[in-house]
NUVEXTI-100415 format. One record per residue (C-alpha): residue in three letters; y, z, x. Coordinates in steps of 0.02 Angstrom, whole numbers, padded with zeros to 5 digits, always signed. Last residue first. Layout:
N
alaYZX;...
This chain:
201
gln+09611-03620-05031;ala+09587-03739-04883;leu+09421-03653-04837;val+09357-03677-05017;glu+09407-03862-05015;his+09326-03885-04845;ala+09167-03800-04909;ala+09168-03919-05059;gln+09190-04072-04950;his+09037-04012-04848;leu+08931-03977-05002;trp+08977-04143-05077;ala+08922-04243-04920;asp+08758-04146-04924;val+08737-04183-05114;ala+08772-04367-05083;met+08642-04369-04935;gln+08511-04291-05054;glu+08555-04432-05180;gly+08516-04558-05049;asp+08362-04484-04994;ala+08300-04479-05177;leu+08302-04303-05265;lys+08156-04189-05270;ala+08225-04082-05126;ile+08384-04060-05223;arg+08285-03981-05369;thr+08203-03863-05254;gln+08368-03815-05170;ile+08436-03773-05342;arg+08285-03659-05380;lys+08298-03581-05207;val+08483-03541-05241;arg+08447-03458-05403;gln+08310-03352-05329;thr+08428-03294-05183;val+08556-03252-05315;ala+08434-03149-05409;ala+08372-03058-05253;arg+08554-03013-05214;ser+08556-02925-05380;val+08675-02970-05517;gly+08851-02913-05560;thr+08938-03086-05528;glu+09054-03024-05390;arg+08930-02906-05310;ala+08795-03041-05313;tyr+08924-03164-05235;ala+08963-03037-05100;val+08783-03007-05060;lys+08742-03202-05059;ser+08881-03231-04937;gly+09053-03310-04919;ala+09115-03272-05100;ala+09196-03448-05104;leu+09041-03535-05054;leu+08937-03443-05182;gly+09059-03486-05318;arg+09061-03668-05266;leu+08871-03668-05267;tyr+08860-03593-05436;ala+08989-03722-05503;glu+08897-03863-05434;asp+08732-03803-05515;val+08814-03789-05682;asp+08902-03958-05674;ser+08732-04034-05627;leu+08704-04105-05458;pro+08692-04287-05431;ser+08860-04282-05342;asp+08971-04431-05354;pro+09014-04499-05180;val+09118-04403-05068;leu+09240-04499-04952;arg+09302-04338-04876;val+09146-04313-04773;leu+09167-04488-04695;asp+09336-04448-04631;glu+09253-04296-04541;pro+09115-04398-04470;ser+09244-04512-04397;pro+09293-04678-04481;leu+09215-04839-04413;glu+09330-04965-04330;ala+09266-05135-04373;his+09185-05221-04225;trp+09231-05390-04147;ala+09405-05320-04107;arg+09336-05179-04018;val+09222-05299-03908;val+09378-05405-03864;arg+09484-05252-03815;glu+09340-05193-03708;asp+09318-05360-03631;gln+09509-05362-03582;arg+09496-05191-03503;ile+09335-05236-03413;ala+09408-05400-03351;lys+09563-05310-03284;arg+09448-05182-03198;glu+09349-05323-03117;arg+09504-05418-03062;gln+09580-05263-02986;val+09413-05223-02893;lys+09410-05398-02827;arg+09596-05390-02771;ala+09555-05226-02682;ala+09404-05306-02593;arg+09506-05457-02539;trp+09639-05346-02483;leu+09528-05237-02374;ser+09444-05389-02295;arg+09613-05467-02252;asp+09665-05300-02173;ala+09500-05287-02073;val+09516-05468-02005;thr+09700-05436-01956;arg+09667-05277-01873;val+09528-05354-01770;phe+09650-05477-01706;ala+09772-05345-01665;leu+09637-05250-01578;met+09594-05406-01470;glu+09770-05428-01420;gly+09781-05250-01365;ile+09618-05266-01274;thr+09690-05411-01177;glu+09654-05596-01147;gly+09662-05673-01324;arg+09557-05823-01384;phe+09458-05747-01524;arg+09352-05879-01613;ala+09186-05796-01557;leu+09258-05629-01613;ala+09263-05696-01796;ser+09090-05770-01811;thr+08939-05662-01827;met+08991-05504-01744;leu+09167-05492-01808;gln+09119-05538-01985;leu+08981-05411-01983;leu+09099-05279-01922;val+09217-05322-02058;asp+09084-05308-02189;ser+09021-05144-02124;val+09193-05069-02134;ile+09214-05138-02312;glu+09044-05058-02365;asp+09096-04893-02290;leu+09257-04901-02390;glu+09151-04931-02542;ser+09045-04778-02508;glu+09201-04671-02479;gly+09277-04719-02647;phe+09406-04859-02667;val+09551-04893-02786;gly+09630-04720-02779;arg+09756-04760-02637;cys+09755-04940-02604;cys+09916-04955-02490;arg+09929-04804-02381;trp+09754-04728-02404;ala+09669-04893-02397;ala+09767-04944-02239;ser+09716-04780-02156;arg+09533-04796-02209;val+09515-04975-02150;arg+09608-04953-01987;arg+09507-04790-01938;asn+09337-04876-01974;val+09392-05037-01889;tyr+09451-04944-01730;lys+09297-04833-01720;leu+09174-04972-01739;leu+09270-05089-01624;leu+09272-04953-01489;glu+09094-04916-01516;phe+09052-05102-01499;leu+09148-05104-01333;ala+09045-04957-01273;arg+08884-05030-01325;ser+08919-05188-01246;glu+08963-05104-01078;gln+08804-05001-01080;thr+08701-05152-01113;his+08608-05161-01287;arg+08719-05270-01386;asp+08659-05434-01305;ala+08734-05601-01336;leu+08892-05550-01448;leu+08930-05411-01341;asp+08899-05499-01176;gln+09013-05637-01237;leu+09145-05511-01279;gln+09135-05424-01115;phe+09148-05594-01027;thr+09307-05630-01128;leu+09376-05459-01088;glu+09351-05491-00903;thr+09454-05654-00913;met+09387-05834-00905;
């Protein structure tokens, strides 16, 4: 048996000796460097730092529980080549798992979207305006107010006081407050549409 074989046996049996700690630190540094360099070259953007740490831990666990016991080489170089193979395989397995999960998420997203009708945006809903429960007189008054831009401007245009405009608006608001919920929503939709039309003009 070679000296390396004895060192590996000591490492697997008792990690607390000075020689075992030195060999474990060598393996740890090598695995950490190998996983990160291979991920940077071949899987850039696939893993985050925490995920790379998990892969390194998984490789070390494999080495300490079963892989190193199967190693039959005689030199440090052979051992590192063996460790490199274990690390690369673990990295590729993890990368394939991530790719499968992302593919499944994309497929699930398409399936879920197919299950549900695409709802129009709030802006589109505003354009689908139901019949307003307001009277023609109230609608005309509110359109004029929207076009003027303010109560002061509308009072000036119509030749009345600002207080008169405010009083008229309050009476319309009182009538709206007495409407059913659905009718109030219809008024709100009508107001939004009227505002869009005024701005478009």
